[in-house]
C-alpha positions in Angstrom: -27.8 -42.8 -9.3 -24.9 -42.2 -11.6 -25.3 -41.3 -15.3 -23.4 -43.1 -18.1 -20.6 -41.1 -19.4 -21.5 -42.3 -22.8 -25.1 -41.4 -22.5 -24.1 -37.8 -21.6 -21.8 -37.6 -24.6 -24.5 -38.9 -26.8 -26.8 -36.2 -25.4 -24.3 -33.4 -25.9 -24.1 -34.9 -29.6 -27.9 -34.4 -30.3 -27.9 -30.8 -28.6 -25.2 -29.9 -31.0 -27.1 -31.5 -34.0 -30.3 -29.7 -33.0 -28.7 -26.6 -32.7 -26.8 -27.0 -36.0 -30.0 -27.8 -37.5 -31.8 -24.8 -36.1 -28.8 -22.6 -37.2 -28.9 -24.0 -40.6 -32.7 -23.5 -41.0 -32.2 -19.9 -39.9 -29.5 -19.1 -42.2 -31.4 -21.0 -45.2 -34.5 -18.7 -44.4 -32.3 -15.6 -44.3 -31.0 -16.4 -47.8 -34.2 -17.5 -49.4 -36.0 -14.3 -48.3 -33.3 -11.6 -48.2 -35.9 -9.0 -48.4 -37.6 -10.1 -45.0 -38.6 -7.4 -42.4 -36.1 -6.0 -39.7 -38.6 -7.8 -37.5 -38.1 -11.4 -38.9 -34.5 -10.9 -39.4 -34.0 -9.8 -35.7 -36.1 -12.7 -34.2 -34.2 -15.3 -36.5 -30.8 -13.6 -35.3 -31.8 -13.2 -31.8 -33.2 -17.1 -31.6 -29.9 -18.3 -33.1 -27.6 -16.1 -31.0 -29.7 -17.0 -27.7 -29.4 -20.8 -28.7 -25.6 -20.7 -29.4 -25.1 -18.8 -26.0 -26.9 -21.4 -24.2 -24.9 -23.9 -25.8 -21.6 -22.1 -25.1 -22.8 -21.9 -21.2 -23.6 -25.6 -21.2 -20.1 -26.5 -22.9 -18.2 -24.2 -20.3 -20.0 -25.9 -17.4 -19.8 -29.6 -18.4 -16.1 -29.3 -19.9 -13.1 -30.8 -18.3 -11.8 -29.0 -15.3 -8.2 -28.7 -16.8 -9.4 -26.2 -19.2 -10.2 -23.6 -17.0 -9.1 -20.4 -19.3 -10.9 -21.6 -22.5 -13.9 -22.6 -20.4 -14.2 -19.1 -18.8 -13.9 -17.7 -22.5 -16.6 -19.9 -23.6 -18.9 -19.1 -20.7 -18.5 -15.5 -21.0 -19.4 -15.7 -24.8 -22.1 -17.8 -23.8 -23.4 -15.4 -21.3 -23.2 -12.5 -23.8 -24.9 -14.5 -26.5 -27.9 -15.2 -24.3 -28.3 -11.5 -23.5 -27.7 -10.4 -27.0 -30.2 -12.8 -28.3 -32.6 -12.0 -25.5 -32.1 -8.1 -26.4 -32.7 -8.8 -30.0 -35.8 -10.9 -29.6 -37.4 -8.3 -27.0 -36.8 -5.2 -29.2 -36.6 -6.6 -32.7 -37.7 -3.6 -34.8 -35.7 -0.7 -32.8 -33.2 0.0 -35.5 -30.9 -1.6 -38.2 -27.9 -0.2 -36.7 -28.6 -1.7 -33.3 -29.1 -5.1 -34.8 -25.8 -4.6 -37.2 -23.8 -3.5 -33.9 -24.9 -6.5 -31.9 -24.6 -9.2 -34.5 -21.3 -7.8 -35.7 -19.7 -7.6 -32.3 -21.0 -11.1 -31.4 -19.9 -12.6 -34.6 -16.2 -11.0 -34.1 -16.0 -11.9 -30.4 -17.2 -15.4 -31.1 -14.6 -15.7 -34.2 -11.7 -14.6 -32.0 -12.6 -16.8 -29.1 -13.2 -19.5 -31.5 -9.9 -18.8 -33.2 -8.0 -18.9 -29.7 -9.6 -22.1 -28.7 -8.8 -23.7 -31.9 -5.1 -22.9 -31.5 -4.9 -24.3 -28.1 -6.9 -27.8 -29.2 -5.6 -30.1 -32.2 -8.9 -31.8 -32.7 -10.6 -30.3 -35.8 -8.4 -27.4 -35.8 -8.8 -26.6 -39.4 -12.4 -26.5 -39.4 -12.6 -24.5 -36.3 -10.2 -21.9 -37.6 -12.3 -21.6 -40.8 -15.5 -21.1 -39.0 -13.8 -18.4 -36.6 -12.2 -16.5 -39.7 -15.8 -16.5 -41.4 -17.4 -15.0 -38.5 -14.7 -12.5 -37.9 -14.8 -11.5 -41.6 -18.5 -11.2 -41.5 -18.7 -9.4 -38.2 -16.1 -6.8 -39.6 -18.2 -6.5 -42.8 -21.3 -5.9 -40.7 -19.5 -3.2 -38.3 -17.6 -1.7 -41.3 -20.2 -1.1 -43.6 -23.5 -0.2 -41.7 -25.4 1.2 -44.6 -25.5 -2.2 -45.8 -29.1 -3.1 -47.3 -31.3 -5.5 -45.1 -31.0 -7.9 -47.9 -27.1 -7.8 -47.7 -27.6 -8.3 -44.0 -29.8 -11.3 -44.2 -27.4 -12.9 -46.5 -24.3 -12.0 -44.4 -26.1 -13.4 -41.3 -27.4 -16.4 -43.3 -24.2 -17.4 -44.4 -22.6 -17.0 -40.8 -25.6 -19.1 -39.4 -25.2 -21.9 -42.0 -21.3 -22.0 -41.5 -21.8 -22.0 -37.6 -24.7 -24.6 -37.9 -22.8 -26.8 -40.3 -19.9 -27.0 -37.9 -22.2 -27.7 -34.7 -24.1 -30.7 -36.9 -20.7 -31.9 -38.0 -19.3 -32.0 -34.2 -22.6 -33.4 -32.9 -22.5 -36.3 -35.5 -18.8 -37.0 -34.8 -19.8 -37.3 -31.0 -22.5 -39.4 -31.8 -20.6 -41.8 -34.1 -17.5 -41.8 -31.5 -20.1 -43.1 -28.9 -21.9 -45.5 -30.8 -18.6 -47.0 -31.9 -17.6 -47.4 -28.1 -20.9 -48.8 -27.3 -21.1 -51.5 -30.1 -17.5 -51.9 -31.4 -17.1 -53.6 -34.4 -16.8 -57.5 -34.4 
């Protein structure tokens, strides 16, 4: 039985919207409770990185065959995100330094890869470059200033999760609207 391509795109839209919403909730929680414990922050960050990792792998597997280079980068980043998220969830209270390094490195790698992809694909280039720049800057701050307090780390992670979540929500809504217009064209 063949799957309707429009239904698959709509499902991708819902997945992006759900991931974006979870990321935004994680970001809001990190901003509202900046003095949360390392355990809670590590769990929130781990869940978020894990979900974006899964999303990256799904995106790489379901993308067009013509984009082998960017797809491979997205797949690698997604796999690293899944592993980093699992590690962060498994050992949330080990050390702040490990959390800072894991999130900082992941944000920088994510920003660089997102920036490369944004430069190769004209669609939503500005929004993609902005999200990539935010990730690179925030990741760099986490790595450059490891003595930051937990409250500052929570705020930096919260801002990053909000930006990434808003972008995922935007792309998901755009996908949903695009497929709705094709399914039910204006009369």
